[in-house]
C-alpha positions as CSV (number, residue, x, y, z in Angstrom):
1,M,21.4,-11.6,16.5
2,N,22.0,-13.4,19.8
3,S,21.6,-17.1,19.9
4,N,19.8,-18.8,22.7
5,E,21.6,-20.9,25.3
6,F,21.6,-24.1,23.1
7,G,23.1,-22.3,20.1
8,A,20.1,-22.8,17.9
9,T,18.7,-20.3,15.5
10,P,17.0,-17.4,17.3
11,S,13.3,-17.6,17.7
12,V,10.7,-14.8,17.3
13,A,10.8,-14.4,21.1
14,D,14.6,-14.0,21.0
15,E,14.3,-11.4,18.2
16,S,11.5,-9.5,19.9
17,S,13.7,-9.0,23.0
18,M,16.2,-7.1,20.8
19,V,15.8,-4.1,18.6
20,V,13.8,-5.8,15.9
21,D,12.7,-5.0,12.4
22,D,8.9,-5.1,12.8
23,E,8.3,-6.3,9.3
24,E,10.5,-9.4,9.9
25,V,8.7,-10.3,13.1
26,I,5.2,-9.8,11.6
27,S,6.0,-11.8,8.6
28,K,7.1,-14.7,10.8
29,T,4.1,-14.5,13.1
30,L,1.4,-13.7,10.5
31,P,2.2,-15.5,7.4
32,S,0.1,-14.7,4.3
33,A,-1.3,-17.5,2.2
34,Q,-1.7,-17.0,-1.5
35,M,-4.7,-19.3,-2.2
36,P,-7.2,-18.4,-4.8
37,L,-10.7,-17.3,-3.7
38,S,-13.2,-19.7,-5.1
39,A,-16.8,-18.7,-5.7
40,G,-18.0,-22.0,-4.2
41,G,-15.8,-21.8,-1.0
42,R,-17.2,-21.7,2.5
43,L,-17.6,-18.3,4.1
44,D,-15.0,-18.9,6.8
45,E,-12.5,-19.9,4.1
46,Q,-13.2,-16.7,2.2
47,V,-12.9,-14.6,5.4
48,D,-9.5,-16.3,6.2
49,H,-8.3,-15.7,2.6
50,V,-9.3,-12.0,2.8
51,L,-7.6,-11.6,6.2
52,N,-4.4,-13.2,4.9
53,L,-4.4,-10.8,2.0
54,I,-4.8,-7.8,4.3
55,R,-2.1,-9.1,6.6
56,G,0.2,-9.5,3.6
57,S,-0.6,-6.0,2.5
58,V,0.1,-4.5,5.9
59,I,3.4,-6.4,6.1
60,R,4.5,-5.2,2.7
61,Q,3.4,-1.6,3.0
62,P,2.9,-0.7,6.7
63,I,3.0,3.1,6.2
64,R,0.3,2.9,3.6
65,A,-1.8,0.7,5.9
66,V,-1.5,3.3,8.7
67,L,-2.5,6.1,6.3
68,V,-5.5,4.1,5.1
69,A,-6.6,3.4,8.6
70,A,-6.2,7.1,9.6
71,A,-8.3,8.2,6.6
72,G,-11.0,5.7,7.4
73,G,-11.1,6.9,11.0
74,A,-11.3,10.5,9.9
75,A,-14.2,9.7,7.5
76,L,-16.1,7.8,10.2
77,T,-15.5,10.7,12.7
78,A,-16.8,13.2,10.2
79,L,-19.9,11.1,9.5
80,L,-20.6,10.6,13.2
81,G,-20.2,14.3,13.8
82,A,-22.5,15.2,11.0
83,W,-25.1,12.7,12.2
84,I,-24.9,14.0,15.8
85,H,-25.1,17.6,14.6
86,R,-28.2,16.8,12.5
87,E,-29.9,15.0,15.5
88,N,-29.3,18.0,17.8
89,N,-30.9,20.5,15.3
């Protein structure tokens, strides 16, 4: 890794200008929190918790995340196509 002009530890920007391991950069920019989901928590806290869990899953298993997203897109496309076909007949 190249250090910046002051000899400090490289930042995310320094790393992104080089050939970078995506998982390393994502883990630095999107940290995942491991807080328990309480039943009495506010909705925005619960949403933040779920988003952090999803980010963590994408960081740990990026290929699986892409496959899940592709499968979801294919399922939605099939449903939309069936709905349009039914409307036209």
